[in-house]
C-alpha positions in Angstrom: -3.8 -9.7 -25.1 -4.2 -6.0 -25.8 -7.9 -5.2 -25.5 -9.5 -1.9 -26.5 -12.9 -0.9 -24.9 -14.8 1.6 -27.0 -17.5 3.5 -25.0 -18.5 7.1 -25.1 -18.7 7.7 -21.3 -16.5 5.4 -19.2 -15.7 7.2 -15.9 -19.2 7.7 -14.6 -20.5 5.8 -11.5 -24.2 6.4 -12.3 -24.5 4.3 -15.4 -24.7 0.5 -15.4 -22.9 0.0 -18.8 -20.0 2.2 -17.7 -19.7 0.4 -14.3 -19.7 -2.9 -16.1 -17.0 -1.8 -18.4 -14.9 -0.5 -15.5 -15.2 -3.8 -13.6 -14.4 -5.9 -16.7 -11.4 -3.8 -17.4 -10.1 -4.2 -13.8 -10.6 -8.0 -13.8 -9.0 -8.4 -17.2 -5.9 -6.4 -16.0 -5.6 -8.8 -13.0 -5.4 -11.6 -15.5 -2.4 -10.1 -17.3 -4.2 -8.4 -20.2 -3.5 -4.8 -21.2 -6.8 -2.8 -21.4 -7.2 0.6 -22.8 -10.3 2.7 -23.3 -11.4 4.9 -26.1 -13.8 7.4 -24.6 -14.3 11.2 -24.2 -13.7 11.6 -20.5 -10.8 11.3 -18.1 -10.7 9.8 -14.5 -10.7 13.1 -12.6 -13.0 11.8 -9.9 -12.1 8.1 -9.9 -9.7 7.1 -7.1 -7.7 4.6 -9.2 -7.0 4.5 -12.9 -9.0 1.6 -14.2 -7.1 1.0 -17.4 -3.6 0.9 -18.8 -4.0 4.2 -20.6 -6.8 5.9 -22.5 -7.4 7.3 -26.0 -9.6 10.3 -25.4 -11.5 12.6 -27.7 -13.5 15.7 -26.8 -17.1 15.6 -25.7 -19.7 15.9 -28.4 -22.3 18.4 -27.3 -25.6 17.2 -28.8 -27.9 20.2 -29.5 -31.0 20.6 -27.4 -30.5 17.2 -25.5 -27.1 17.8 -23.9 -28.6 19.0 -20.6 -30.7 15.8 -20.4 -27.6 13.7 -21.2 -25.7 15.4 -18.4 -28.5 14.6 -15.9 -28.1 10.9 -16.9 -24.3 11.1 -16.5 -23.8 10.2 -20.1 -22.3 12.2 -22.9 -21.3 11.3 -26.5 -17.6 11.3 -27.6 -16.6 13.3 -30.6 -15.8 11.0 -33.5 -12.1 11.9 -34.1 -11.1 9.5 -36.8 -7.3 9.9 -36.1 -7.7 9.0 -32.5 -10.1 6.1 -33.2 -7.7 4.7 -35.8 -4.7 5.0 -33.5 -6.6 3.2 -30.7 -7.7 0.4 -33.0 -4.1 0.0 -34.4 -2.8 -0.5 -30.8 -5.2 -3.3 -29.9 -5.2 -7.0 -30.6 -9.0 -7.0 -30.3 -11.6 -4.3 -30.1 -14.8 -4.4 -28.1 -17.5 -1.8 -28.4 -20.1 -1.3 -25.6 -22.7 1.1 -27.1 -24.0 1.7 -30.7 -23.0 5.3 -31.4 -20.6 7.4 -33.5 -17.1 6.4 -32.3 -18.2 2.8 -32.0 -19.4 2.8 -35.7 -16.1 4.3 -36.7 -14.1 1.7 -34.8 -16.0 -1.1 -36.5 -15.5 0.5 -39.9 -11.8 0.8 -39.4 -11.4 -2.7 -37.9 -13.0 -4.1 -41.1 -10.7 -2.0 -43.2 -7.5 -3.3 -41.5 -8.8 -6.8 -40.7 -8.8 -6.3 -36.9 -11.0 -8.6 -34.7 -14.0 -6.7 -33.2 -16.9 -7.6 -31.0 -19.8 -5.6 -29.6 -22.1 -5.6 -26.5 -25.8 -4.9 -26.5 -26.4 -3.2 -23.1 -28.6 -0.2 -24.0 -32.2 -1.0 -24.9 -33.8 1.7 -27.1 -36.5 2.0 -24.5 -34.0 3.3 -22.0 -33.3 6.2 -24.3 -36.8 6.9 -25.5 -38.2 6.9 -22.0 -36.1 10.0 -21.3 -38.3 11.9 -23.8 -41.5 10.1 -22.6 -41.7 7.8 -25.6 -40.5 4.6 -24.0 -43.7 2.7 -24.8 -44.1 4.0 -28.4 -43.4 0.8 -30.3 -42.6 2.2 -33.8 -40.2 4.7 -32.3 -38.3 2.1 -30.4 -38.2 -0.2 -33.4 -36.6 2.5 -35.5 -33.6 2.4 -33.1 -33.5 -1.4 -33.0 -33.2 -1.3 -36.9 -30.6 1.4 -36.8 -28.5 -0.4 -34.2 -28.8 -3.7 -36.2 -27.7 -2.1 -39.5 -24.9 0.1 -38.2 -23.4 -2.0 -35.4 -24.6 -5.5 -34.5 -25.0 -7.1 -37.9 -21.5 -6.0 -38.7 -19.7 -8.1 -36.1 -19.5 -11.8 -35.6 -20.0 -11.9 -31.8 -22.3 -9.9 -29.5 -22.3 -10.0 -25.7 -25.7 -9.6 -24.1 -26.1 -9.6 -20.3 -29.3 -11.8 -20.2 -31.1 -14.5 -22.1 -34.0 -12.0 -22.3 -31.9 -9.5 -24.3 -30.5 -12.3 -26.5 -34.0 -13.3 -27.5 -35.1 -9.7 -28.0 -32.4 -9.0 -30.6 -32.5 -12.4 -32.2 -36.2 -12.0 -32.8 -35.5 -8.7 -34.6 -33.1 -10.2 -37.1 -29.8 -9.7 -35.4 -27.5 -12.3 -37.0 -24.3 -12.3 -34.9 -23.5 -15.1 -32.5 -25.0 -14.2 -29.2 -23.1 -14.7 -26.0 -25.2 -14.5 -22.9 -22.8 -13.3 -20.2 -24.0 -11.6 -17.0 -22.3 -8.3 -16.2 -21.4 -10.0 -12.9 -21.0 -8.7 -9.3 -17.9 -8.1 -7.3 -16.9 -10.6 -4.6 -17.5 -7.9 -1.9 -21.3 -8.2 -2.2 -21.2 -12.0 -1.8 -18.7 -11.8 1.0 -21.0 -9.3 2.8 -23.9 -11.7 2.3 -21.9 -14.5 3.8 -21.0 -12.5 6.9 -24.6 -11.4 7.3 -25.7 -15.1 7.2 -23.2 -16.1 9.8 -24.3 -13.4 12.2 -28.0 -13.5 11.5 -30.3 -14.3 14.4 -32.5 -17.3 14.1 -35.6 -15.1 14.4 -36.5 -11.8 12.9 -37.8 -9.1 15.3 -41.4 -8.7 14.1 -42.0 -5.6 16.2 -39.4 -3.5 14.4 -40.4 0.1 14.4 -39.2 1.2 11.0 -38.6 -0.9 7.9 -36.0 0.2 5.4 -36.9 -0.4 1.8 -34.3 0.3 -0.9 -33.8 0.6 -4.6 -30.6 1.3 -6.5 -30.7 3.0 -9.9 -30.7 6.3 -11.8 -33.6 8.6 -10.9 -35.1 8.4 -14.4 -38.6 7.8 -15.8 -38.1 4.2 -16.8 -36.7 3.2 -13.3 -40.1 4.0 -11.8 -39.1 5.1 -8.3 -42.4 6.9 -8.3 -44.3 3.6 -8.2 -42.4 2.7 -4.9 -43.2 6.1 -3.3 -46.9 5.7 -4.2 -47.0 2.1 -3.1 -46.0 3.2 0.5 -49.2 5.3 0.6 -51.2 2.1 0.1 -49.2 -0.1 2.5 -50.5 -1.0 6.0 -47.0 -0.2 7.1 -47.0 3.3 5.6 -46.1 5.0 8.9 -43.2 2.5 9.5 -41.5 2.5 6.1 -38.3 4.4 5.3 -37.5 4.5 1.6 -33.9 4.9 0.4 -33.0 5.5 -3.2 -29.4 5.1 -4.2 -28.7 7.0 -7.4 -29.1 10.4 -9.0 -30.8 11.6 -12.2 -33.3 14.0 -13.8 -36.3 12.9 -11.8 -34.8 13.9 -8.4 -36.9 17.0 -7.8 -40.1 15.2 -8.9 -39.5 12.3 -6.5 -38.6 14.6 -3.5 -42.0 16.4 -4.1 -43.9 13.1 -4.5 -42.5 11.8 -1.2 -43.2 14.9 0.9 -46.5 13.5 2.4 -44.9 10.3 3.6 -44.3 10.1 7.4 -40.7 9.2 6.7 -39.7 11.2 3.6 -37.5 9.2 1.1 -33.8 9.5 1.5 -31.6 10.0 -1.7 -28.0 8.9 -1.5 -25.1 8.6 -3.9 -22.3 6.5 -2.4 -19.4 4.3 -3.4 -19.4 0.5 -3.3 -18.4 0.0 0.3 -21.0 2.5 1.6 -23.6 0.9 -0.6 -22.9 -2.5 0.9 -23.4 -1.0 4.4 -26.7 0.4 3.3 -27.8 -2.9 1.9 -26.9 -4.8 5.1 -29.2 -2.5 7.1 -32.1 -2.9 4.6 -35.2 -5.0 5.2 -36.5 -5.4 1.6 -35.2 -4.5 -1.8 -37.6 -3.3 -4.6 -36.7 -3.0 -8.3 -39.6 -1.2 -10.0 -38.0 -0.5 -13.4 -40.1 -1.0 -16.5 -37.2 -2.0 -18.6 -33.8 -3.5 -17.9 -31.2 -5.5 -19.9 -30.2 -7.2 -16.6 -30.2 -4.9 -13.5 -26.9 -5.7 -11.9 -28.0 -3.6 -8.9 -30.8 -6.1 -8.1 -28.3 -9.0 -8.1 -26.0 -7.0 -5.8 -28.9 -6.5 -3.4 -30.0 -10.1 -3.2 -26.4 -11.4 -3.0 -26.1 -9.5 0.3 -29.1 -11.4 1.6 -32.2 -9.4 0.7 -35.5 -10.5 -0.7 -36.2 -8.6 -3.9 -39.6 -7.4 -5.1 -39.4 -7.0 -8.9 -41.7 -5.4 -11.5 -42.9 -8.2 -13.7 -42.4 -6.2 -16.9 -42.4 -7.8 -20.4 -39.5 -5.6 -21.5 -37.3 -6.2 -18.6 -34.8 -9.1 -17.8 -35.0 -8.6 -14.1 -38.0 -10.8 -13.4 -35.7 -13.8 -14.2 -34.2 -13.3 -10.7 -37.5 -14.0 -8.8 -37.4 -17.4 -7.2 -41.2 -17.4 -6.9 -44.2 -15.3 -7.5 -44.1 -13.6 -4.1 -41.2 -11.5 -5.4 -43.1 -10.1 -8.4 -45.7 -7.4 -8.8 -47.6 -5.8 -11.7 -45.3 -3.2 -13.4 -46.4 0.4 -12.8 -49.0 -0.7 -10.2 -48.4 0.8 -6.8 -51.3 -1.0 -5.2 -50.0 -4.4 -6.3 -46.5 -3.4 -5.1 -48.0 -2.5 -1.7 -49.6 -5.9 -1.6 -46.2 -7.6 -2.2 -44.4 -5.3 0.4 -47.0 -6.0 3.0 -46.8 -9.8 2.4 -43.0 -9.9 3.2 -43.3 -7.5 6.2 -46.2 -9.6 7.5 -44.2 -12.8 7.3 -40.7 -12.2 8.8 -39.9 -15.9 9.2 -40.6 -16.6 5.5 -38.6 -13.5 4.6 -35.7 -14.8 6.7 -35.7 -18.1 4.9 -35.9 -16.6 1.4 -33.1 -14.1 2.2 -30.8 -17.1 2.5 -32.1 -18.6 -0.8 -31.5 -15.4 -2.6 -28.1 -15.0 -1.1 -27.1 -18.4 -2.5 -28.6 -17.6 -5.9 -26.4 -14.6 -6.1 -23.3 -16.8 -6.2 -24.1 -17.7 -9.8 -23.3 -14.1 -11.0 -19.7 -13.7 -10.0 -17.7 -11.1 -12.0 -14.8 -13.6 -12.3 -17.0 -16.2 -14.1 -18.4 -13.5 -16.4 -15.0 -12.3 -17.4 -13.8 -15.8 -18.1 -16.8 -16.2 -20.5 -15.9 -12.8 -22.0 -12.3 -13.8 -22.6 -13.6 -16.9 -24.4 -15.7 -14.7 -26.7 -12.8 -12.5 -27.5 -10.6 -15.5 -28.3 -13.3 -17.0 -30.5 -13.5 -13.7 -32.4 -9.7 -13.7 -32.9 -9.8 -17.2 -34.2 -12.7 -16.5 -36.5 -11.0 -13.4 -37.8 -7.8 -15.3 -38.6 -9.8 -17.9 -40.5 -11.7 -15.3 -42.5 -8.4 -13.5 -43.3 -7.1 -16.7 -45.0 -10.1 -16.7 -47.4 -10.5 -14.4 -50.4 -13.2 -11.8 -49.8 -15.0 -10.0 -52.6 -16.0 -6.4 -52.4 -19.7 -7.4 -52.3 -19.0 -9.8 -49.4 -17.2 -7.1 -47.5 -20.2 -4.7 -47.8 -22.6 -7.4 -46.7 -20.4 -8.6 -43.9 -23.3 -9.0 -41.4 -25.0 -11.7 -43.6 -22.1 -14.1 -43.1 -22.3 -14.1 -39.3 -23.5 -17.2 -37.6 -26.6 -17.3 -35.3 -26.1 -18.8 -31.9 -27.7 -22.3 -31.6 -29.7 -21.3 -28.4 -32.0 -19.2 -30.5 
């Protein structure tokens, strides 16, 4: 099968959607599929080419906001219709990852030529609006939900969402495509590391450890709320014995460095590849995910799959609380005192933490990349079959214009 991925920024390593696209592309290639990407960038700083060739356009420099986009390691692709059409002509099936210009053009052209096309809902509007301090302004977010629904998601038959939470979020807003809940999946390396850790783990935890390492993975951006973790340390009884490590980069870096200056152990900020990240996780005592909003948070799964207890913000607009095995792994979002309470509990009870580390490690097995890609393949094949059936039926001009209204809703919703 020749599969085209359409995503503005593909070759970044600081964006969860891009990383997911890279991993899906690699796994699909292992299974004998040809995968190409329509994007703006080229793999200058990626060790290995991740696809079978790219269709690239120039970067679209968005006025005023381009510096902010650069800090988030995301840029828009220029909508070059000739390149978009050529890419779609090559493919057997097209999958768009984000709801922007080249993705809309790809869907338009696929409809024009009768090409199978699917979409993914990875980006919550709140992720974007938080960058301009409007992440909790409901009417502003709803404007984007309506735009995405009209221009992208109600114009395809099948939509991939990474969590049941996201499926419900868009179904409740009138998105009419069949929703496929498929985790973005984690690579085997994280589960293998967790297994090795379990085999070598001592039967007892050293309760007199001098410094506890607490880690979070994610962009240094407003909605990820690393500031809550830094402030929580100040309220912890272990304040003088906690070393924070933040894996990621982003626009809030200077703010967080300044915020952590008064801690005895000032926060460390790292940006490393997969193998180095796994090594960091294996020497970590507790993982905290403080983000206000997430469509899944694959980094949290990677952390607990290596055998770490996570402490997760129990936010109503985040899918990540689904991973908590009990209430001890949840805290009130945006509340550093409550996070300090949760941190102190786990550091106070090393034997309970040891037991739950194993439970979380086993829970991580459910989120393998291989299983996710199998489900993704099934979605693509279903779209190809549906497209063939539609092609055999006469379609009026009015039906073509109202394409989204003919799409089935998934029974789970």
